[in-house]
mmCIF file as gemmi writes it, N, C-alpha and C atoms, coordinates in Angstrom:
data_model
loop_
_atom_site.group_PDB
_atom_site.id
_atom_site.type_symbol
_atom_site.label_atom_id
_atom_site.label_alt_id
_atom_site.label_comp_id
_atom_site.label_asym_id
_atom_site.label_entity_id
_atom_site.label_seq_id
_atom_site.pdbx_PDB_ins_code
_atom_site.Cartn_x
_atom_site.Cartn_y
_atom_site.Cartn_z
_atom_site.occupancy
_atom_site.B_iso_or_equiv
_atom_site.pdbx_formal_charge
_atom_site.auth_seq_id
_atom_site.auth_asym_id
_atom_site.pdbx_PDB_model_num
ATOM 1 N N . MET Axp A 1 ? -17.537 -47.019 48.452 1 0 ? 1 A 1
ATOM 2 C CA . MET Axp A 1 ? -17.901 -45.996 49.406 1 0 ? 1 A 1
ATOM 3 C C . MET Axp A 1 ? -19.141 -46.472 50.161 1 0 ? 1 A 1
ATOM 4 N N . THR Axp A 2 ? -19.243 -46.082 51.431 1 0 ? 2 A 1
ATOM 5 C CA . THR Axp A 2 ? -20.406 -46.472 52.225 1 0 ? 2 A 1
ATOM 6 C C . THR Axp A 2 ? -21.315 -45.27 52.478 1 0 ? 2 A 1
ATOM 7 N N . LEU Axp A 3 ? -22.532 -45.546 52.85 1 0 ? 3 A 1
ATOM 8 C CA . LEU Axp A 3 ? -23.56 -44.526 53.014 1 0 ? 3 A 1
ATOM 9 C C . LEU Axp A 3 ? -23.194 -43.486 54.073 1 0 ? 3 A 1
ATOM 10 N N . ASP Axp A 4 ? -22.497 -43.885 55.109 1 0 ? 4 A 1
ATOM 11 C CA . ASP Axp A 4 ? -22.137 -42.94 56.176 1 0 ? 4 A 1
ATOM 12 C C . ASP Axp A 4 ? -21.106 -41.908 55.727 1 0 ? 4 A 1
ATOM 13 N N . GLN Axp A 5 ? -20.449 -42.114 54.594 1 0 ? 5 A 1
ATOM 14 C CA . GLN Axp A 5 ? -19.43 -41.193 54.089 1 0 ? 5 A 1
ATOM 15 C C . GLN Axp A 5 ? -20.007 -40.086 53.214 1 0 ? 5 A 1
ATOM 16 N N . LEU Axp A 6 ? -21.278 -40.179 52.856 1 0 ? 6 A 1
ATOM 17 C CA . LEU Axp A 6 ? -21.904 -39.154 52.025 1 0 ? 6 A 1
ATOM 18 C C . LEU Axp A 6 ? -22.2 -37.905 52.847 1 0 ? 6 A 1
ATOM 19 N N . LYS Axp A 7 ? -22.154 -36.76 52.191 1 0 ? 7 A 1
ATOM 20 C CA . LYS Axp A 7 ? -22.471 -35.486 52.815 1 0 ? 7 A 1
ATOM 21 C C . LYS Axp A 7 ? -23.887 -35.089 52.402 1 0 ? 7 A 1
ATOM 22 N N . PRO Axp A 8 ? -24.528 -34.186 53.15 1 0 ? 8 A 1
ATOM 23 C CA . PRO Axp A 8 ? -25.856 -33.737 52.75 1 0 ? 8 A 1
ATOM 24 C C . PRO Axp A 8 ? -25.85 -33.197 51.318 1 0 ? 8 A 1
ATOM 25 N N . GLY Axp A 9 ? -26.856 -33.591 50.558 1 0 ? 9 A 1
ATOM 26 C CA . GLY Axp A 9 ? -26.952 -33.182 49.167 1 0 ? 9 A 1
ATOM 27 C C . GLY Axp A 9 ? -26.33 -34.171 48.197 1 0 ? 9 A 1
ATOM 28 N N . GLU Axp A 10 ? -25.7 -35.218 48.705 1 0 ? 10 A 1
ATOM 29 C CA . GLU Axp A 10 ? -25.127 -36.246 47.842 1 0 ? 10 A 1
ATOM 30 C C . GLU Axp A 10 ? -26.022 -37.48 47.857 1 0 ? 10 A 1
ATOM 31 N N . GLY Axp A 11 ? -25.966 -38.233 46.778 1 0 ? 11 A 1
ATOM 32 C CA . GLY Axp A 11 ? -26.762 -39.448 46.687 1 0 ? 11 A 1
ATOM 33 C C . GLY Axp A 11 ? -26.087 -40.474 45.823 1 0 ? 11 A 1
ATOM 34 N N . GLY Axp A 12 ? -26.617 -41.677 45.839 1 0 ? 12 A 1
ATOM 35 C CA . GLY Axp A 12 ? -26.058 -42.747 45.037 1 0 ? 12 A 1
ATOM 36 C C . GLY Axp A 12 ? -26.962 -43.966 45.046 1 0 ? 12 A 1
ATOM 37 N N . VAL Axp A 13 ? -26.518 -44.995 44.37 1 0 ? 13 A 1
ATOM 38 C CA . VAL Axp A 13 ? -27.277 -46.232 44.239 1 0 ? 13 A 1
ATOM 39 C C . VAL Axp A 13 ? -26.678 -47.277 45.168 1 0 ? 13 A 1
ATOM 40 N N . ILE Axp A 14 ? -27.525 -47.943 45.932 1 0 ? 14 A 1
ATOM 41 C CA . ILE Axp A 14 ? -27.074 -48.993 46.848 1 0 ? 14 A 1
ATOM 42 C C . ILE Axp A 14 ? -26.609 -50.194 46.029 1 0 ? 14 A 1
ATOM 43 N N . THR Axp A 15 ? -25.407 -50.683 46.342 1 0 ? 15 A 1
ATOM 44 C CA . THR Axp A 15 ? -24.903 -51.866 45.647 1 0 ? 15 A 1
ATOM 45 C C . THR Axp A 15 ? -24.979 -53.119 46.514 1 0 ? 15 A 1
ATOM 46 N N . SER Axp A 16 ? -24.789 -52.961 47.837 1 0 ? 16 A 1
ATOM 47 C CA . SER Axp A 16 ? -24.895 -54.128 48.715 1 0 ? 16 A 1
ATOM 48 C C . SER Axp A 16 ? -25.209 -53.692 50.144 1 0 ? 16 A 1
ATOM 49 N N . ILE Axp A 17 ? -25.814 -54.633 50.875 1 0 ? 17 A 1
ATOM 50 C CA . ILE Axp A 17 ? -26.172 -54.418 52.272 1 0 ? 17 A 1
ATOM 51 C C . ILE Axp A 17 ? -25.37 -55.406 53.105 1 0 ? 17 A 1
ATOM 52 N N . GLY Axp A 18 ? -24.601 -54.876 54.054 1 0 ? 18 A 1
ATOM 53 C CA . GLY Axp A 18 ? -23.818 -55.732 54.94 1 0 ? 18 A 1
ATOM 54 C C . GLY Axp A 18 ? -24.613 -56.071 56.187 1 0 ? 18 A 1
ATOM 55 N N . GLY Axp A 19 ? -23.916 -56.452 57.216 1 0 ? 19 A 1
ATOM 56 C CA . GLY Axp A 19 ? -24.577 -56.811 58.464 1 0 ? 19 A 1
ATOM 57 C C . GLY Axp A 19 ? -24.991 -58.271 58.45 1 0 ? 19 A 1
ATOM 58 N N . GLU Axp A 20 ? -25.491 -58.706 59.596 1 0 ? 20 A 1
ATOM 59 C CA . GLU Axp A 20 ? -25.894 -60.102 59.72 1 0 ? 20 A 1
ATOM 60 C C . GLU Axp A 20 ? -27.23 -60.21 60.424 1 0 ? 20 A 1
ATOM 61 N N . GLY Axp A 21 ? -27.925 -61.273 60.157 1 0 ? 21 A 1
ATOM 62 C CA . GLY Axp A 21 ? -29.135 -61.624 60.877 1 0 ? 21 A 1
ATOM 63 C C . GLY Axp A 21 ? -30.206 -60.553 60.896 1 0 ? 21 A 1
ATOM 64 N N . ALA Axp A 22 ? -30.66 -60.233 62.119 1 0 ? 22 A 1
ATOM 65 C CA . ALA Axp A 22 ? -31.779 -59.317 62.309 1 0 ? 22 A 1
ATOM 66 C C . ALA Axp A 22 ? -31.486 -57.911 61.786 1 0 ? 22 A 1
ATOM 67 N N . LEU Axp A 23 ? -30.257 -57.433 61.948 1 0 ? 23 A 1
ATOM 68 C CA . LEU Axp A 23 ? -29.914 -56.091 61.471 1 0 ? 23 A 1
ATOM 69 C C . LEU Axp A 23 ? -30.045 -56.018 59.944 1 0 ? 23 A 1
ATOM 70 N N . ARG Axp A 24 ? -29.493 -56.972 59.244 1 0 ? 24 A 1
ATOM 71 C CA . ARG Axp A 24 ? -29.58 -56.983 57.785 1 0 ? 24 A 1
ATOM 72 C C . ARG Axp A 24 ? -31.03 -57.064 57.331 1 0 ? 24 A 1
ATOM 73 N N . ARG Axp A 25 ? -31.822 -57.911 57.969 1 0 ? 25 A 1
ATOM 74 C CA . ARG Axp A 25 ? -33.239 -58.054 57.623 1 0 ? 25 A 1
ATOM 75 C C . ARG Axp A 25 ? -33.977 -56.738 57.862 1 0 ? 25 A 1
ATOM 76 N N . HIS Axp A 26 ? -33.654 -56.062 58.972 1 0 ? 26 A 1
ATOM 77 C CA . HIS Axp A 26 ? -34.283 -54.793 59.312 1 0 ? 26 A 1
ATOM 78 C C . HIS Axp A 26 ? -33.972 -53.727 58.26 1 0 ? 26 A 1
ATOM 79 N N . LEU Axp A 27 ? -32.72 -53.64 57.824 1 0 ? 27 A 1
ATOM 80 C CA . LEU Axp A 27 ? -32.332 -52.669 56.793 1 0 ? 27 A 1
ATOM 81 C C . LEU Axp A 27 ? -33.07 -52.949 55.488 1 0 ? 27 A 1
ATOM 82 N N . LEU Axp A 28 ? -33.16 -54.199 55.106 1 0 ? 28 A 1
ATOM 83 C CA . LEU Axp A 28 ? -33.872 -54.571 53.881 1 0 ? 28 A 1
ATOM 84 C C . LEU Axp A 28 ? -35.365 -54.258 54.003 1 0 ? 28 A 1
ATOM 85 N N . ASP Axp A 29 ? -35.949 -54.518 55.167 1 0 ? 29 A 1
ATOM 86 C CA . ASP Axp A 29 ? -37.37 -54.247 55.388 1 0 ? 29 A 1
ATOM 87 C C . ASP Axp A 29 ? -37.685 -52.756 55.307 1 0 ? 29 A 1
ATOM 88 N N . MET Axp A 30 ? -36.725 -51.897 55.641 1 0 ? 30 A 1
ATOM 89 C CA . MET Axp A 30 ? -36.93 -50.45 55.578 1 0 ? 30 A 1
ATOM 90 C C . MET Axp A 30 ? -36.803 -49.911 54.152 1 0 ? 30 A 1
ATOM 91 N N . GLY Axp A 31 ? -36.519 -50.789 53.194 1 0 ? 31 A 1
ATOM 92 C CA . GLY Axp A 31 ? -36.437 -50.362 51.8 1 0 ? 31 A 1
ATOM 93 C C . GLY Axp A 31 ? -35.026 -50.117 51.311 1 0 ? 31 A 1
ATOM 94 N N . LEU Axp A 32 ? -34.038 -50.369 52.131 1 0 ? 32 A 1
ATOM 95 C CA . LEU Axp A 32 ? -32.64 -50.201 51.74 1 0 ? 32 A 1
ATOM 96 C C . LEU Axp A 32 ? -32.183 -51.466 51.026 1 0 ? 32 A 1
ATOM 97 N N . THR Axp A 33 ? -32.545 -51.557 49.76 1 0 ? 33 A 1
ATOM 98 C CA . THR Axp A 33 ? -32.234 -52.741 48.964 1 0 ? 33 A 1
ATOM 99 C C . THR Axp A 33 ? -31.304 -52.363 47.817 1 0 ? 33 A 1
ATOM 100 N N . PRO Axp A 34 ? -30.555 -53.329 47.292 1 0 ? 34 A 1
ATOM 101 C CA . PRO Axp A 34 ? -29.676 -53.037 46.151 1 0 ? 34 A 1
ATOM 102 C C . PRO Axp A 34 ? -30.45 -52.427 44.983 1 0 ? 34 A 1
ATOM 103 N N . LYS Axp A 35 ? -29.775 -51.544 44.252 1 0 ? 35 A 1
ATOM 104 C CA . LYS Axp A 35 ? -30.292 -50.827 43.083 1 0 ? 35 A 1
ATOM 105 C C . LYS Axp A 35 ? -31.288 -49.716 43.443 1 0 ? 35 A 1
ATOM 106 N N . THR Axp A 36 ? -31.386 -49.378 44.727 1 0 ? 36 A 1
ATOM 107 C CA . THR Axp A 36 ? -32.253 -48.287 45.163 1 0 ? 36 A 1
ATOM 108 C C . THR Axp A 36 ? -31.437 -47.008 45.267 1 0 ? 36 A 1
ATOM 109 N N . TYR Axp A 37 ? -31.97 -45.908 44.717 1 0 ? 37 A 1
ATOM 110 C CA . TYR Axp A 37 ? -31.3 -44.611 44.827 1 0 ? 37 A 1
ATOM 111 C C . TYR Axp A 37 ? -31.608 -44.016 46.191 1 0 ? 37 A 1
ATOM 112 N N . VAL Axp A 38 ? -30.582 -43.526 46.867 1 0 ? 38 A 1
ATOM 113 C CA . VAL Axp A 38 ? -30.74 -42.917 48.183 1 0 ? 38 A 1
ATOM 114 C C . VAL Axp A 38 ? -29.975 -41.596 48.224 1 0 ? 38 A 1
ATOM 115 N N . GLU Axp A 39 ? -30.554 -40.614 48.893 1 0 ? 39 A 1
ATOM 116 C CA . GLU Axp A 39 ? -29.96 -39.282 49.002 1 0 ? 39 A 1
ATOM 117 C C . GLU Axp A 39 ? -29.861 -38.895 50.469 1 0 ? 39 A 1
ATOM 118 N N . VAL Axp A 40 ? -28.729 -38.31 50.876 1 0 ? 40 A 1
ATOM 119 C CA . VAL Axp A 40 ? -28.576 -37.811 52.242 1 0 ? 40 A 1
ATOM 120 C C . VAL Axp A 40 ? -29.163 -36.408 52.298 1 0 ? 40 A 1
ATOM 121 N N . ARG Axp A 41 ? -30.152 -36.219 53.168 1 0 ? 41 A 1
ATOM 122 C CA . ARG Axp A 41 ? -30.806 -34.922 53.3 1 0 ? 41 A 1
ATOM 123 C C . ARG Axp A 41 ? -30.142 -34.074 54.39 1 0 ? 41 A 1
ATOM 124 N N . LYS Axp A 42 ? -29.975 -34.667 55.584 1 0 ? 42 A 1
ATOM 125 C CA . LYS Axp A 42 ? -29.433 -33.927 56.729 1 0 ? 42 A 1
ATOM 126 C C . LYS Axp A 42 ? -28.563 -34.838 57.573 1 0 ? 42 A 1
ATOM 127 N N . VAL Axp A 43 ? -27.695 -34.211 58.354 1 0 ? 43 A 1
ATOM 128 C CA . VAL Axp A 43 ? -26.898 -34.921 59.35 1 0 ? 43 A 1
ATOM 129 C C . VAL Axp A 43 ? -27.104 -34.19 60.669 1 0 ? 43 A 1
ATOM 130 N N . ALA Axp A 44 ? -27.353 -34.924 61.741 1 0 ? 44 A 1
ATOM 131 C CA . ALA Axp A 44 ? -27.571 -34.323 63.055 1 0 ? 44 A 1
ATOM 132 C C . ALA Axp A 44 ? -26.328 -33.533 63.48 1 0 ? 44 A 1
ATOM 133 N N . PRO Axp A 45 ? -26.5 -32.545 64.356 1 0 ? 45 A 1
ATOM 134 C CA . PRO Axp A 45 ? -25.367 -31.704 64.776 1 0 ? 45 A 1
ATOM 135 C C . PRO Axp A 45 ? -24.158 -32.483 65.305 1 0 ? 45 A 1
ATOM 136 N N . MET Axp A 46 ? -24.387 -33.57 65.991 1 0 ? 46 A 1
ATOM 137 C CA . MET Axp A 46 ? -23.279 -34.368 66.509 1 0 ? 46 A 1
ATOM 138 C C . MET Axp A 46 ? -22.858 -35.474 65.521 1 0 ? 46 A 1
ATOM 139 N N . GLY Axp A 47 ? -23.477 -35.483 64.332 1 0 ? 47 A 1
ATOM 140 C CA . GLY Axp A 47 ? -23.093 -36.433 63.296 1 0 ? 47 A 1
ATOM 141 C C . GLY Axp A 47 ? -23.895 -37.718 63.257 1 0 ? 47 A 1
ATOM 142 N N . ASP Axp A 48 ? -24.785 -37.924 64.212 1 0 ? 48 A 1
ATOM 143 C CA . ASP Axp A 48 ? -25.539 -39.169 64.27 1 0 ? 48 A 1
ATOM 144 C C . ASP Axp A 48 ? -26.921 -38.895 64.823 1 0 ? 48 A 1
ATOM 145 N N . PRO Axp A 49 ? -28.018 -39.227 64.19 1 0 ? 49 A 1
ATOM 146 C CA . PRO Axp A 49 ? -28.183 -40.015 62.975 1 0 ? 49 A 1
ATOM 147 C C . PRO Axp A 49 ? -28.129 -39.162 61.711 1 0 ? 49 A 1
ATOM 148 N N . ILE Axp A 50 ? -28.327 -39.829 60.585 1 0 ? 50 A 1
ATOM 149 C CA . ILE Axp A 50 ? -28.408 -39.116 59.307 1 0 ? 50 A 1
ATOM 150 C C . ILE Axp A 50 ? -29.817 -39.305 58.746 1 0 ? 50 A 1
ATOM 151 N N . GLU Axp A 51 ? -30.294 -38.302 58.018 1 0 ? 51 A 1
ATOM 152 C CA . GLU Axp A 51 ? -31.62 -38.368 57.414 1 0 ? 51 A 1
ATOM 153 C C . GLU Axp A 51 ? -31.471 -38.66 55.932 1 0 ? 51 A 1
ATOM 154 N N . LEU Axp A 52 ? -32.148 -39.695 55.475 1 0 ? 52 A 1
ATOM 155 C CA . LEU Axp A 52 ? -32.065 -40.147 54.09 1 0 ? 52 A 1
ATOM 156 C C . LEU Axp A 52 ? -33.397 -39.969 53.39 1 0 ? 52 A 1
ATOM 157 N N . PHE Axp A 53 ? -33.354 -39.815 52.07 1 0 ? 53 A 1
ATOM 158 C CA . PHE Axp A 53 ? -34.562 -39.796 51.25 1 0 ? 53 A 1
ATOM 159 C C . PHE Axp A 53 ? -34.439 -40.911 50.229 1 0 ? 53 A 1
ATOM 160 N N . LEU Axp A 54 ? -35.403 -41.825 50.248 1 0 ? 54 A 1
ATOM 161 C CA . LEU Axp A 54 ? -35.431 -42.928 49.298 1 0 ? 54 A 1
ATOM 162 C C . LEU Axp A 54 ? -36.858 -43.398 49.114 1 0 ? 54 A 1
ATOM 163 N N . ARG Axp A 55 ? -37.165 -43.879 47.936 1 0 ? 55 A 1
ATOM 164 C CA . ARG Axp A 55 ? -38.493 -44.443 47.649 1 0 ? 55 A 1
ATOM 165 C C . ARG Axp A 55 ? -39.636 -43.515 48.085 1 0 ? 55 A 1
ATOM 166 N N . SER Axp A 56 ? -39.465 -42.215 47.916 1 0 ? 56 A 1
ATOM 167 C CA . SER Axp A 56 ? -40.485 -41.199 48.236 1 0 ? 56 A 1
ATOM 168 C C . SER Axp A 56 ? -40.789 -41.073 49.729 1 0 ? 56 A 1
ATOM 169 N N . TYR Axp A 57 ? -39.862 -41.448 50.598 1 0 ? 57 A 1
ATOM 170 C CA . TYR Axp A 57 ? -40.04 -41.205 52.03 1 0 ? 57 A 1
ATOM 171 C C . TYR Axp A 57 ? -38.71 -40.862 52.677 1 0 ? 57 A 1
ATOM 172 N N . VAL Axp A 58 ? -38.789 -40.331 53.891 1 0 ? 58 A 1
ATOM 173 C CA . VAL Axp A 58 ? -37.607 -39.912 54.644 1 0 ? 58 A 1
ATOM 174 C C . VAL Axp A 58 ? -37.345 -40.939 55.733 1 0 ? 58 A 1
ATOM 175 N N . LEU Axp A 59 ? -36.084 -41.294 55.917 1 0 ? 59 A 1
ATOM 176 C CA . LEU Axp A 59 ? -35.675 -42.303 56.885 1 0 ? 59 A 1
ATOM 177 C C . LEU Axp A 59 ? -34.475 -41.797 57.67 1 0 ? 59 A 1
ATOM 178 N N . SER Axp A 60 ? -34.512 -41.948 58.992 1 0 ? 60 A 1
ATOM 179 C CA . SER Axp A 60 ? -33.349 -41.621 59.824 1 0 ? 60 A 1
ATOM 180 C C . SER Axp A 60 ? -32.638 -42.925 60.153 1 0 ? 60 A 1
ATOM 181 N N . LEU Axp A 61 ? -31.314 -42.889 60.052 1 0 ? 61 A 1
ATOM 182 C CA . LEU Axp A 61 ? -30.515 -44.093 60.235 1 0 ? 61 A 1
ATOM 183 C C . LEU Axp A 61 ? -29.262 -43.769 61.019 1 0 ? 61 A 1
ATOM 184 N N . ARG Axp A 62 ? -28.894 -44.636 61.956 1 0 ? 62 A 1
ATOM 185 C CA . ARG Axp A 62 ? -27.658 -44.442 62.716 1 0 ? 62 A 1
ATOM 186 C C . ARG Axp A 62 ? -26.461 -44.606 61.795 1 0 ? 62 A 1
ATOM 187 N N . LYS Axp A 63 ? -25.394 -43.868 62.102 1 0 ? 63 A 1
ATOM 188 C CA . LYS Axp A 63 ? -24.188 -43.934 61.269 1 0 ? 63 A 1
ATOM 189 C C . LYS Axp A 63 ? -23.57 -45.327 61.269 1 0 ? 63 A 1
ATOM 190 N N . ASP Axp A 64 ? -23.621 -46.025 62.389 1 0 ? 64 A 1
ATOM 191 C CA . ASP Axp A 64 ? -23.071 -47.388 62.449 1 0 ? 64 A 1
ATOM 192 C C . ASP Axp A 64 ? -23.784 -48.312 61.465 1 0 ? 64 A 1
ATOM 193 N N . ASP Axp A 65 ? -25.098 -48.152 61.35 1 0 ? 65 A 1
ATOM 194 C CA . ASP Axp A 65 ? -25.864 -48.972 60.41 1 0 ? 65 A 1
ATOM 195 C C . ASP Axp A 65 ? -25.61 -48.533 58.972 1 0 ? 65 A 1
ATOM 196 N N . ALA Axp A 66 ? -25.486 -47.216 58.758 1 0 ? 66 A 1
ATOM 197 C CA . ALA Axp A 66 ? -25.222 -46.687 57.41 1 0 ? 66 A 1
ATOM 198 C C . ALA Axp A 66 ? -23.862 -47.156 56.888 1 0 ? 66 A 1
ATOM 199 N N . ALA Axp A 67 ? -22.926 -47.426 57.783 1 0 ? 67 A 1
ATOM 200 C CA . ALA Axp A 67 ? -21.589 -47.878 57.388 1 0 ? 67 A 1
ATOM 201 C C . ALA Axp A 67 ? -21.62 -49.281 56.774 1 0 ? 67 A 1
ATOM 202 N N . LYS Axp A 68 ? -22.701 -50.003 56.959 1 0 ? 68 A 1
ATOM 203 C CA . LYS Axp A 68 ? -22.821 -51.359 56.418 1 0 ? 68 A 1
ATOM 204 C C . LYS Axp A 68 ? -23.43 -51.383 55.018 1 0 ? 68 A 1
ATOM 205 N N . ILE Axp A 69 ? -23.768 -50.203 54.487 1 0 ? 69 A 1
ATOM 206 C CA . ILE Axp A 69 ? -24.423 -50.111 53.182 1 0 ? 69 A 1
ATOM 207 C C . ILE Axp A 69 ? -23.449 -49.52 52.169 1 0 ? 69 A 1
ATOM 208 N N . THR Axp A 70 ? -23.142 -50.257 51.112 1 0 ? 70 A 1
ATOM 209 C CA . THR Axp A 70 ? -22.21 -49.827 50.076 1 0 ? 70 A 1
ATOM 210 C C . THR Axp A 70 ? -22.97 -49.079 48.983 1 0 ? 70 A 1
ATOM 211 N N . ILE Axp A 71 ? -22.374 -47.937 48.551 1 0 ? 71 A 1
ATOM 212 C CA . ILE Axp A 71 ? -23.002 -47.047 47.571 1 0 ? 71 A 1
ATOM 213 C C . ILE Axp A 71 ? -22.104 -46.924 46.339 1 0 ? 71 A 1
ATOM 214 N N . ALA Axp A 72 ? -22.723 -46.789 45.172 1 0 ? 72 A 1
ATOM 215 C CA . ALA Axp A 72 ? -22.005 -46.506 43.924 1 0 ? 72 A 1
ATOM 216 C C . ALA Axp A 72 ? -22.654 -45.299 43.259 1 0 ? 72 A 1
ATOM 217 N N . GLU Axp A 73 ? -21.998 -44.754 42.257 1 0 ? 73 A 1
ATOM 218 C CA . GLU Axp A 73 ? -22.515 -43.637 41.475 1 0 ? 73 A 1
ATOM 219 C C . GLU Axp A 73 ? -22.857 -42.42 42.341 1 0 ? 73 A 1
ATOM 220 N N . VAL Axp A 74 ? -21.961 -42.04 43.219 1 0 ? 74 A 1
ATOM 221 C CA . VAL Axp A 74 ? -22.192 -40.896 44.089 1 0 ? 74 A 1
ATOM 222 C C . VAL Axp A 74 ? -22.186 -39.619 43.268 1 0 ? 74 A 1
ATOM 223 N N . LYS Axp A 75 ? -23.218 -38.8 43.484 1 0 ? 75 A 1
ATOM 224 C CA . LYS Axp A 75 ? -23.295 -37.543 42.749 1 0 ? 75 A 1
ATOM 225 C C . LYS Axp A 75 ? -23.98 -36.481 43.605 1 0 ? 75 A 1
ATOM 226 N N . GLN Axp A 76 ? -23.716 -35.243 43.26 1 0 ? 76 A 1
ATOM 227 C CA . GLN Axp A 76 ? -24.347 -34.103 43.924 1 0 ? 76 A 1
ATOM 228 C C . GLN Axp A 76 ? -25.779 -33.975 43.423 1 0 ? 76 A 1
ATOM 229 N N . VAL Axp A 77 ? -26.719 -33.808 44.325 1 0 ? 77 A 1
ATOM 230 C CA . VAL Axp A 77 ? -28.121 -33.677 43.961 1 0 ? 77 A 1
ATOM 231 C C . VAL Axp A 77 ? -28.426 -32.225 43.628 1 0 ? 77 A 1
ATOM 232 N N . LYS Axp A 78 ? -29.166 -31.999 42.551 1 0 ? 78 A 1
ATOM 233 C CA . LYS Axp A 78 ? -29.545 -30.633 42.156 1 0 ? 78 A 1
ATOM 234 C C . LYS Axp A 78 ? -30.632 -30.112 43.073 1 0 ? 78 A 1
ATOM 235 N N . LYS Axp A 79 ? -30.448 -28.902 43.542 1 0 ? 79 A 1
ATOM 236 C CA . LYS Axp A 79 ? -31.45 -28.256 44.386 1 0 ? 79 A 1
ATOM 237 C C . LYS Axp A 79 ? -32.383 -27.425 43.519 1 0 ? 79 A 1
ATOM 238 N N . PRO Axp A 80 ? -33.714 -27.527 43.745 1 0 ? 80 A 1
ATOM 239 C CA . PRO Axp A 80 ? -34.656 -26.751 42.925 1 0 ? 80 A 1
ATOM 240 C C . PRO Axp A 80 ? -34.585 -25.264 43.201 1 0 ? 80 A 1
């Protein structure tokens, strides 16, 4: 499953980062690295971009870029 397929309130662990060259380096530099837990917080009204929570910060990412990130262990996040 890829990151763009998650719905708000779902999360999982990154298994691999796709893409090539500068795009892949940019995703890795933003903290989207393998074995990192990421949660989808919000999706824009038109579906793009999506808001993610990882490593104690919030990140907005285009759906095209999120489609290059493979996720495992997808689960529903508990709301406080």
